[in-house]
Backbone as ProteinMPNN parsed JSONL, in Angstrom:
{"seq_chain_A": "MRYEPTRPLDLTDALFQAHLMSIRLKRQLGGLILPPSTSELVHIRIRQVTALLDEPDKEVSVLQTHLDALSHDIEMEVDAQTTSVFVCDEYHIDGGVMLGCRTKFAGELEECLRCIAGLLEAIMDLEAMRRAECWS", "coords_chain_A": {"N_chain_A": [[-93.878, -50.116, 11.095], [-91.52, -47.951, 12.14], [-90.284, -44.719, 12.966], [-87.017, -44.031, 12.023], [-83.999, -42.556, 12.931], [-81.932, -42.545, 11.043], [-82.925, -42.637, 8.473], [-84.98, -40.636, 6.373], [-88.337, -39.814, 7.149], [-90.994, -40.607, 5.131], [-93.968, -39.332, 3.581], [-95.796, -41.293, 2.726], [-95.207, -43.457, 4.307], [-95.934, -42.46, 6.855], [-98.648, -42.023, 6.434], [-99.483, -44.628, 5.986], [-98.874, -45.791, 8.508], [-100.551, -44.302, 10.223], [-103.064, -45.059, 9.199], [-102.983, -47.826, 9.594], [-102.809, -47.94, 12.443], [-105.239, -46.758, 13.04], [-107.099, -48.654, 12.138], [-106.416, -50.788, 13.739], [-107.047, -49.736, 16.283], [-109.824, -49.331, 16.019], [-110.686, -52.004, 15.766], [-109.835, -52.997, 18.261], [-111.322, -51.437, 20.037], [-113.883, -52.191, 19.255], [-114.027, -54.884, 20.052], [-113.795, -54.734, 22.743], [-114.474, -55.623, 26.058], [-116.102, -54.299, 28.633], [-116.041, -53.81, 32.161], [-118.916, -54.097, 34.395], [-118.994, -51.95, 36.137], [-118.108, -49.775, 34.787], [-117.937, -46.395, 33.852], [-120.527, -44.437, 32.3], [-119.657, -42.415, 30.718], [-117.263, -43.354, 29.608], [-118.245, -45.25, 27.783], [-119.627, -43.55, 26.078], [-117.523, -41.969, 25.054], [-116.069, -43.899, 23.697], [-117.869, -44.584, 21.663], [-117.942, -42.095, 20.337], [-115.295, -41.799, 19.416], [-115.051, -44.091, 17.806], [-116.953, -43.446, 15.88], [-115.725, -41.167, 14.767], [-113.441, -42.321, 13.68], [-114.57, -43.784, 11.679], [-115.355, -41.878, 9.886], [-114.639, -40.594, 6.682], [-113.557, -38.047, 6.101], [-112.29, -36.931, 8.415], [-111.663, -34.475, 10.955], [-108.535, -33.706, 12.014], [-107.657, -32.43, 14.414], [-109.962, -32.547, 16.008], [-110.251, -35.327, 16.243], [-107.857, -35.939, 17.655], [-108.362, -34.601, 20.06], [-110.559, -36.045, 21.052], [-109.386, -38.577, 21.268], [-107.38, -38.058, 23.218], [-109.029, -37.486, 25.415], [-110.423, -39.927, 25.709], [-108.289, -41.577, 26.276], [-107.447, -40.597, 28.765], [-109.758, -41.163, 30.284], [-109.753, -43.971, 30.12], [-107.343, -44.537, 31.425], [-108.059, -43.786, 34.013], [-109.993, -45.733, 34.471], [-108.427, -48.078, 34.386], [-106.88, -47.646, 36.661], [-108.961, -47.903, 38.544], [-109.482, -50.552, 38.241], [-107.388, -51.733, 39.431], [-105.954, -53.193, 42.248], [-104.208, -52.26, 45.034], [-101.829, -53.354, 47.349], [-100.197, -53.1, 50.375], [-97.454, -54.722, 51.609], [-95.962, -55.85, 54.487], [-92.954, -57.034, 55.802], [-90.165, -58.847, 57.291], [-88.085, -58.819, 55.579], [-87.783, -56.508, 54.045], [-86.124, -53.586, 54.275], [-87.101, -50.986, 54.294], [-89.601, -51.305, 55.393], [-91.673, -52.497, 53.92], [-93.422, -53.51, 50.924], [-95.057, -52.368, 47.982], [-97.67, -53.914, 46.315], [-99.349, -54.593, 43.27], [-102.387, -55.656, 41.935], [-104.044, -56.624, 39.136], [-107.169, -56.686, 37.32], [-108.595, -58.818, 34.714], [-109.881, -57.142, 32.98], [-108.458, -54.776, 33.207], [-106.043, -55.367, 31.881], [-106.946, -55.607, 29.195], [-107.805, -53.034, 28.805], [-105.403, -51.618, 29.076], [-104.159, -52.457, 26.749], [-105.747, -51.17, 24.831], [-105.025, -48.556, 25.52], [-102.336, -48.556, 24.639], [-102.806, -48.785, 21.858], [-104.169, -46.405, 21.387], [-102.167, -44.527, 22.037], [-100.266, -45.233, 20.061], [-101.708, -44.53, 17.758], [-102.0, -41.752, 18.167], [-99.296, -40.984, 18.088], [-98.722, -41.672, 15.426], [-100.398, -39.866, 14.095], [-99.307, -37.457, 14.888], [-96.785, -37.656, 13.622], [-97.577, -37.694, 10.942], [-98.832, -35.199, 10.677], [-96.663, -33.519, 11.197], [-95.02, -34.039, 8.991], [-96.723, -33.104, 6.965], [-96.792, -30.375, 7.605], [-94.124, -29.762, 7.292], [-93.824, -30.149, 4.565], [-95.284, -27.973, 3.536], [-93.616, -25.864, 4.171], [-91.409, -26.275, 2.631]], "CA_chain_A": [[-92.768, -49.339, 10.62], [-91.27, -46.845, 13.074], [-89.352, -43.683, 12.518], [-85.6, -44.281, 12.353], [-83.251, -41.285, 12.664], [-80.976, -42.659, 9.936], [-83.604, -42.47, 7.206], [-86.069, -39.699, 6.455], [-89.716, -40.308, 7.195], [-91.723, -40.136, 4.011], [-95.38, -39.131, 3.855], [-96.566, -42.537, 2.538], [-94.988, -44.258, 5.518], [-96.713, -41.857, 7.937], [-100.054, -42.285, 6.103], [-99.713, -46.078, 6.244], [-98.848, -46.009, 9.979], [-101.794, -43.739, 10.783], [-104.152, -45.895, 8.723], [-102.869, -49.106, 10.31], [-103.176, -47.761, 13.877], [-106.684, -46.458, 13.092], [-107.813, -49.928, 11.976], [-106.128, -51.585, 14.961], [-107.82, -49.181, 17.356], [-111.223, -49.629, 15.781], [-110.846, -53.428, 16.107], [-109.64, -53.108, 19.681], [-112.496, -50.827, 20.753], [-115.035, -52.973, 18.926], [-113.98, -56.125, 20.804], [-113.526, -54.448, 24.172], [-115.472, -56.003, 27.011], [-115.915, -53.431, 29.831], [-116.739, -54.253, 33.389], [-120.195, -53.459, 34.651], [-118.798, -50.759, 36.922], [-117.493, -48.743, 33.932], [-118.695, -45.159, 33.753], [-121.241, -44.233, 31.059], [-118.856, -41.5, 29.924], [-116.31, -44.129, 28.793], [-118.977, -45.806, 26.651], [-119.916, -42.431, 25.141], [-116.295, -41.563, 24.371], [-115.709, -44.966, 22.753], [-118.737, -44.411, 20.501], [-117.507, -40.914, 19.615], [-114.038, -42.117, 18.73], [-115.343, -45.038, 16.719], [-117.637, -42.681, 14.782], [-114.726, -40.315, 14.1], [-112.528, -43.161, 12.913], [-115.316, -44.225, 10.523], [-115.55, -40.777, 8.956], [-113.493, -40.473, 5.738], [-112.979, -36.716, 6.107], [-112.247, -36.503, 9.797], [-110.842, -33.339, 11.32], [-107.479, -34.303, 12.823], [-107.596, -31.88, 15.761], [-111.098, -33.138, 16.77], [-109.903, -36.72, 16.597], [-106.85, -35.945, 18.697], [-108.965, -34.171, 21.303], [-111.355, -37.189, 21.539], [-108.469, -39.628, 21.673], [-106.818, -37.705, 24.492], [-110.049, -37.627, 26.46], [-110.659, -41.323, 25.896], [-107.087, -42.125, 26.92], [-107.516, -40.192, 30.193], [-110.837, -41.931, 30.915], [-109.364, -45.375, 30.254], [-106.351, -44.601, 32.482], [-108.783, -43.808, 35.27], [-110.622, -47.059, 34.622], [-107.414, -49.047, 34.714], [-106.61, -47.427, 38.098], [-110.065, -48.41, 39.289], [-109.437, -51.985, 38.199], [-106.138, -52.164, 40.073], [-105.956, -53.262, 43.668], [-102.873, -52.103, 45.559], [-101.69, -53.9, 48.666], [-98.899, -52.838, 51.003], [-97.073, -55.928, 52.348], [-94.843, -55.629, 55.43], [-92.284, -58.279, 56.337], [-88.848, -58.575, 57.884], [-87.093, -58.835, 54.519], [-87.701, -55.221, 53.443], [-85.588, -52.603, 55.224], [-87.974, -49.807, 54.358], [-90.846, -51.603, 56.038], [-92.598, -53.287, 53.153], [-93.418, -53.339, 49.488], [-96.419, -52.188, 47.431], [-97.976, -54.865, 45.281], [-100.5, -54.223, 42.532], [-103.087, -56.786, 41.353], [-105.009, -56.068, 38.144], [-108.156, -57.605, 36.829], [-108.435, -59.047, 33.291], [-110.351, -55.954, 32.267], [-107.344, -53.782, 33.206], [-105.111, -55.772, 30.814], [-107.536, -55.231, 27.919], [-107.84, -51.562, 28.743], [-104.053, -51.159, 28.779], [-103.893, -52.702, 25.339], [-106.396, -50.048, 24.173], [-104.191, -47.365, 25.774], [-101.194, -48.629, 23.735], [-103.297, -48.475, 20.52], [-104.445, -44.948, 21.307], [-100.869, -43.87, 22.029], [-99.717, -45.46, 18.753], [-102.41, -43.699, 16.764], [-101.652, -40.338, 18.405], [-97.966, -40.816, 17.577], [-98.786, -41.703, 13.974], [-101.021, -38.64, 13.646], [-98.308, -36.359, 15.006], [-95.782, -37.812, 12.587], [-98.214, -37.358, 9.694], [-99.039, -33.741, 10.709], [-95.351, -32.905, 11.129], [-94.616, -34.168, 7.633], [-97.535, -32.17, 6.194], [-96.312, -29.039, 7.891], [-92.773, -29.581, 6.703], [-94.016, -29.982, 3.084], [-95.747, -26.628, 3.255], [-92.534, -24.924, 4.33], [-90.299, -26.494, 1.692]], "C_chain_A": [[-92.63, -48.059, 11.531], [-90.273, -45.867, 12.46], [-87.93, -44.053, 12.985], [-84.815, -43.012, 11.996], [-82.352, -41.352, 11.443], [-81.619, -42.481, 8.582], [-84.739, -41.455, 7.389], [-87.433, -40.352, 6.416], [-90.475, -39.774, 6.023], [-93.207, -40.102, 4.33], [-96.198, -40.445, 3.702], [-96.365, -43.447, 3.72], [-95.82, -43.758, 6.675], [-98.199, -42.105, 7.682], [-100.371, -43.732, 6.386], [-99.776, -46.36, 7.727], [-100.126, -45.506, 10.596], [-103.008, -44.589, 10.445], [-104.145, -47.206, 9.499], [-103.282, -49.022, 11.766], [-104.659, -47.477, 14.041], [-107.479, -47.765, 13.01], [-107.632, -50.749, 13.241], [-106.941, -51.086, 16.121], [-109.303, -49.438, 17.231], [-111.547, -51.114, 16.167], [-110.748, -53.632, 17.604], [-110.85, -52.563, 20.432], [-113.778, -51.629, 20.487], [-115.165, -54.267, 19.715], [-113.826, -55.959, 22.289], [-114.706, -54.803, 25.027], [-115.194, -55.236, 28.299], [-116.592, -54.014, 30.986], [-118.014, -53.525, 33.652], [-120.092, -52.148, 35.423], [-118.273, -49.582, 36.085], [-118.485, -47.526, 33.818], [-119.353, -45.029, 32.368], [-120.42, -43.317, 30.127], [-117.822, -42.229, 29.087], [-117.023, -44.728, 27.601], [-119.281, -44.745, 25.625], [-118.669, -42.066, 24.362], [-115.888, -42.641, 23.369], [-116.555, -44.851, 21.503], [-118.326, -43.193, 19.656], [-116.252, -41.17, 18.792], [-114.228, -43.051, 17.587], [-116.007, -44.346, 15.559], [-116.665, -41.767, 14.026], [-113.782, -41.106, 13.233], [-113.24, -43.686, 11.668], [-115.529, -43.158, 9.482], [-114.335, -40.667, 7.982], [-112.821, -39.126, 5.806], [-113.013, -36.214, 7.555], [-111.297, -35.323, 10.021], [-109.823, -33.904, 12.311], [-107.488, -33.744, 14.265], [-108.778, -32.372, 16.61], [-110.801, -34.529, 17.177], [-108.864, -36.761, 17.692], [-107.458, -35.524, 20.046], [-109.807, -35.328, 21.922], [-110.478, -38.299, 21.989], [-107.78, -39.318, 22.966], [-107.8, -37.864, 25.632], [-110.338, -39.083, 26.769], [-109.48, -42.002, 26.635], [-107.078, -41.813, 28.412], [-108.612, -41.02, 30.904], [-110.45, -43.395, 31.118], [-108.256, -45.539, 31.306], [-107.048, -44.603, 33.842], [-109.471, -45.122, 35.523], [-109.649, -48.126, 34.985], [-107.003, -48.906, 36.195], [-107.682, -47.978, 38.965], [-110.053, -49.949, 39.33], [-108.194, -52.59, 38.786], [-106.25, -52.107, 41.57], [-104.487, -53.214, 44.183], [-102.886, -52.581, 46.997], [-100.273, -53.587, 49.186], [-98.552, -54.03, 51.915], [-95.834, -55.558, 53.217], [-94.265, -56.991, 55.839], [-90.878, -57.89, 56.797], [-87.775, -58.507, 56.827], [-86.863, -57.468, 53.873], [-87.275, -54.21, 54.512], [-86.497, -51.405, 55.411], [-89.345, -50.085, 54.961], [-91.851, -52.413, 55.248], [-92.506, -52.981, 51.666], [-94.872, -53.197, 48.99], [-96.568, -53.123, 46.26], [-99.282, -54.408, 44.572], [-101.115, -55.502, 41.885], [-104.131, -56.23, 40.387], [-105.948, -57.132, 37.679], [-107.901, -57.821, 35.328], [-108.879, -57.885, 32.473], [-109.223, -54.9, 32.158], [-106.307, -54.092, 32.099], [-105.656, -55.406, 29.424], [-107.578, -53.735, 27.736], [-106.44, -50.985, 28.46], [-103.666, -51.399, 27.326], [-104.539, -51.606, 24.469], [-105.566, -48.778, 24.373], [-102.981, -47.394, 24.841], [-101.638, -48.351, 22.273], [-103.557, -47.035, 20.362], [-103.146, -44.144, 21.21], [-100.204, -44.014, 20.622], [-100.361, -44.612, 17.686], [-102.117, -42.226, 16.97], [-100.249, -40.04, 17.868], [-97.937, -40.789, 16.047], [-99.389, -40.41, 13.417], [-100.079, -37.511, 13.767], [-97.22, -36.424, 13.927], [-96.35, -37.342, 11.249], [-98.411, -35.796, 9.617], [-97.698, -32.983, 10.598], [-94.825, -32.944, 9.684], [-95.426, -33.199, 6.762], [-97.09, -30.758, 6.383], [-95.005, -28.782, 7.25], [-92.882, -29.468, 5.168], [-94.464, -28.627, 2.698], [-94.621, -25.633, 3.298], [-91.455, -25.118, 3.265], [-90.596, -25.979, 0.331]], "O_chain_A": [[-93.545, -47.24, 11.628], [-89.526, -46.202, 11.541], [-87.688, -44.34, 14.157], [-84.954, -42.47, 10.899], [-82.036, -40.315, 10.859], [-80.916, -42.195, 7.613], [-85.381, -41.422, 8.438], [-87.638, -41.341, 5.712], [-90.605, -38.555, 5.908], [-93.656, -40.778, 5.256], [-97.155, -40.678, 4.44], [-97.295, -44.158, 4.102], [-96.37, -44.569, 7.421], [-98.941, -42.372, 8.626], [-101.413, -44.04, 6.965], [-100.653, -47.101, 8.171], [-100.735, -46.2, 11.41], [-103.875, -44.815, 11.29], [-105.18, -47.644, 10.001], [-103.997, -49.884, 12.278], [-105.275, -47.882, 15.027], [-108.443, -47.945, 13.754], [-108.586, -51.335, 13.753], [-107.483, -51.886, 16.884], [-109.972, -49.729, 18.222], [-112.559, -51.395, 16.809], [-111.538, -54.394, 18.162], [-111.333, -53.193, 21.372], [-114.644, -51.742, 21.355], [-116.276, -54.704, 20.016], [-113.736, -56.945, 23.021], [-115.822, -54.351, 24.772], [-114.194, -55.478, 28.975], [-117.629, -54.661, 30.839], [-118.186, -52.407, 33.164], [-121.005, -51.324, 35.37], [-118.021, -48.506, 36.627], [-119.699, -47.695, 33.705], [-118.781, -45.472, 31.372], [-120.489, -43.441, 28.904], [-117.516, -41.797, 27.976], [-116.473, -44.725, 26.499], [-119.204, -45.003, 24.424], [-118.731, -41.871, 23.148], [-115.404, -42.313, 22.285], [-116.041, -45.0, 20.394], [-118.355, -43.244, 18.427], [-116.171, -40.799, 17.622], [-113.656, -42.859, 16.514], [-115.688, -44.606, 14.399], [-116.764, -41.609, 12.809], [-113.36, -40.638, 12.176], [-112.574, -44.008, 10.683], [-115.844, -43.46, 8.331], [-113.18, -40.652, 8.408], [-111.612, -39.045, 5.588], [-113.667, -35.221, 7.875], [-110.267, -35.199, 9.359], [-110.194, -34.505, 13.32], [-107.343, -34.505, 15.222], [-108.615, -32.592, 17.81], [-111.053, -34.913, 18.319], [-108.992, -37.579, 18.603], [-107.074, -36.073, 21.078], [-109.774, -35.557, 23.131], [-110.77, -38.931, 23.004], [-107.593, -40.226, 23.776], [-107.43, -38.333, 26.708], [-110.485, -39.456, 27.932], [-109.669, -42.87, 27.487], [-106.739, -42.671, 29.228], [-108.391, -41.516, 32.009], [-110.768, -43.993, 32.146], [-108.218, -46.552, 32.005], [-106.653, -45.356, 34.733], [-109.531, -45.585, 36.662], [-109.96, -49.002, 35.793], [-106.805, -49.902, 36.891], [-107.383, -48.488, 40.044], [-110.527, -50.569, 40.283], [-107.954, -53.792, 38.671], [-106.609, -51.065, 42.12], [-103.657, -54.036, 43.797], [-103.797, -52.277, 47.767], [-99.285, -53.799, 48.483], [-99.27, -54.31, 52.875], [-94.832, -55.035, 52.729], [-94.982, -57.936, 56.166], [-90.475, -56.732, 56.692], [-86.637, -58.163, 57.145], [-85.842, -57.277, 53.212], [-87.965, -54.008, 55.511], [-86.65, -50.878, 56.512], [-90.174, -49.178, 55.033], [-92.788, -52.965, 55.825], [-91.605, -52.27, 51.221], [-95.786, -53.829, 49.519], [-95.746, -53.151, 45.343], [-100.197, -53.9, 45.22], [-100.378, -56.328, 41.346], [-105.0, -55.454, 40.784], [-105.611, -58.315, 37.636], [-107.096, -57.107, 34.729], [-108.343, -57.637, 31.393], [-109.077, -54.232, 31.134], [-105.77, -53.181, 31.47], [-104.899, -54.944, 28.57], [-107.404, -53.231, 26.626], [-106.293, -50.013, 27.719], [-102.919, -50.614, 26.744], [-103.943, -51.166, 23.486], [-105.433, -47.994, 23.433], [-102.622, -46.353, 24.292], [-100.882, -47.727, 21.528], [-103.221, -46.453, 19.33], [-103.034, -43.211, 20.415], [-99.662, -43.051, 20.079], [-99.688, -44.046, 16.824], [-101.995, -41.503, 15.981], [-100.021, -38.99, 17.268], [-97.221, -39.988, 15.446], [-98.941, -39.914, 12.383], [-100.012, -36.664, 12.876], [-96.792, -35.401, 13.393], [-95.657, -36.654, 10.498], [-98.163, -35.194, 8.572], [-97.631, -31.926, 9.97], [-94.243, -31.965, 9.217], [-94.852, -32.535, 5.899], [-97.013, -30.0, 5.416], [-94.775, -27.699, 6.71], [-92.093, -28.752, 4.551], [-94.083, -28.135, 1.636], [-94.638, -24.651, 2.556], [-90.665, -24.205, 3.022], [-89.761, -26.089, -0.567]]}, "name": "protein", "num_of_chains": 1, "seq": "MRYEPTRPLDLTDALFQAHLMSIRLKRQLGGLILPPSTSELVHIRIRQVTALLDEPDKEVSVLQTHLDALSHDIEMEVDAQTTSVFVCDEYHIDGGVMLGCRTKFAGELEECLRCIAGLLEAIMDLEAMRRAECWS"}
C-alpha cells in the first residue's frame, strides 16, 4: 500500500507498511549470502540492524541511522561486485560505450537496498503522521 495524493494517509496504513517492510528486510538480511570478500563492517552492521529490528521498543532515530549506514556500506559492496568495461567500436560516434557486468551477489545486495529504502520511506511516513497528529 503506497501513499496516494488523492486519499489521506492514515496512521494504521503507515504502521502496517513499516511493519511489513521491517519483516521483509529481516527476512532478506537473514537469507543474504555475502561474498567472501565482504568487509567485516558489513557483517557487523547487518547484525546491528537485525538486532534493532527484533527489539519491540526500538528508537526510530537509532534505527534510521543504522539503516542509512548499512545502505551506504551495501552500495559500496555492490560497486565492488560490478565490473565496468569500456568497449570501443566503429558504431559509436563518441568512441565507445561503458558496459557493466554484475555478479549474482550484487543482485541480492540490490534487493536488500530496495528493502532498506522501502523501510526508511515507511518510517518517514509514520513519523510524519505522528508529528502531524501532535499539531492537530
